[in-house]
N, C-alpha and C positions, 0 to 999 in steps of 0.2 A: 309404480313408483313416481311417475311424473306428477301425479296428483298431490303427493306428500310434499314435493319440493315446491310447487307453485304456491300452496297455501301459506307456508311461513314466510315467503317472499312477500306476498300480498299483506300479510300482517305487519311485517317490518316496514313496508312502504307506507300504510296507513298510520302507523305509530310515528314515522318520520314526518308525515304531512301534519299530524295532529300537533306534533312538537313544534313545527314551524308556526303553525297558527297561534299557539300559546306565546311563543317568542315574540311574534308581532304584536300581540295585544299587550304584552309587558312593555315593549318599546313605546307603544302608543300611550299607555298609563304613565311611563316614566317622563315622556315629553310633555304631557298634560301638567304633571307635578312641577316639572322644570319651569314651564311657562307661568304657572300659578305663583311660584316662588320669585320669578323675575318681575312679575307684575306687582306683587306685593312689596318688593324692595324698592321699585320705583315710587310708589306712594310713601314709604317709610323714609326714603332719602329726600324727597321733596319736603316733608314735613320737617325734617331735621334742620334742613337749611333755614337760616335766619331770615333770608329774603324770599321766603316762600309764597305761594299763592295767597294765603290767607293774610300774611303781613302786607302784601301789595294791594290787597282789596280791603284793608282795615277790619278784618274779621278776627275778633278776639276769642270767640268760642263757637265751636261747630260740633254738632252730633247728629248725624245723618246716616241713613241706610240708602243705598243705591243698588239696583239690579242691572248689571252690566251685560249686554249681549254683544258679542263681537265676532268677526269671521276672520279667518287666517287666509290672507291672499297668496297668489302664486308666487310672489316674491317672498314670502314668509312674513311679511309685515302684517300688522293688525288693524282692522278698520271697524269702528263702532257701528253697530246696526241700530241699537235701542238702548235708551237709558230709562229706567223707571225710578222716580223718586217723587216725594211730595215737594221737594225744595228745589227750586231752579238753580240756586247757588251750588248745591251738590252735583247737580248735572253739569254745570259749567266747569266745576273742579275737575271732575273725571275727564271731560273733553279736553281740558288743558293738559293734563297728564299724558293722554294718549296722542295728542298733537305734539308735544315738545320732547317726549321720550321716544327714542328709536327702539321699540319692542320688536324682536323677532322670535318666532316660533320655529320648532323642528319641522322639517319637511314632511313628516308623517301626519301633521296636523292641517296640512294645506287643503283648502276647500271646505272646511267644516266651520260650523258656528258653534260658539261656546257661551254659556251663561254663568256667571257667578255673582253672589251678593257680597257687597262691599260695605262695611260699617266704618265710617270716617269720624274720628274723634280728634278735636284739636281745642286746646285750652292754653292760653297764655298766662293765666294766674297761678 
């Protein structure tokens, strides 16, 4: 009889640990999505401002793609690691946003590096 009781307990324990692992993964995915939305919102807000980066640098039209690689620091702030683009003005713009906006990530993302592709389009006409 002892054998029958321990097997179901082991199965329940395994199911509980599996559930916790899936919950942790979901929390990480949710944190990534929230950070992505926060970053994109910063770029959108900057472009909407009449005194934005492009206005200050006399840029009337801009259409570039930038690959952004950053790491989440221990204090949950973001630090750029690498920017890839054929246009130096695009790189400068992304650096400006990361320098002037206070972006914070969730604690579950600390210590990890992330890469995303950014397409920036701006036209005053």
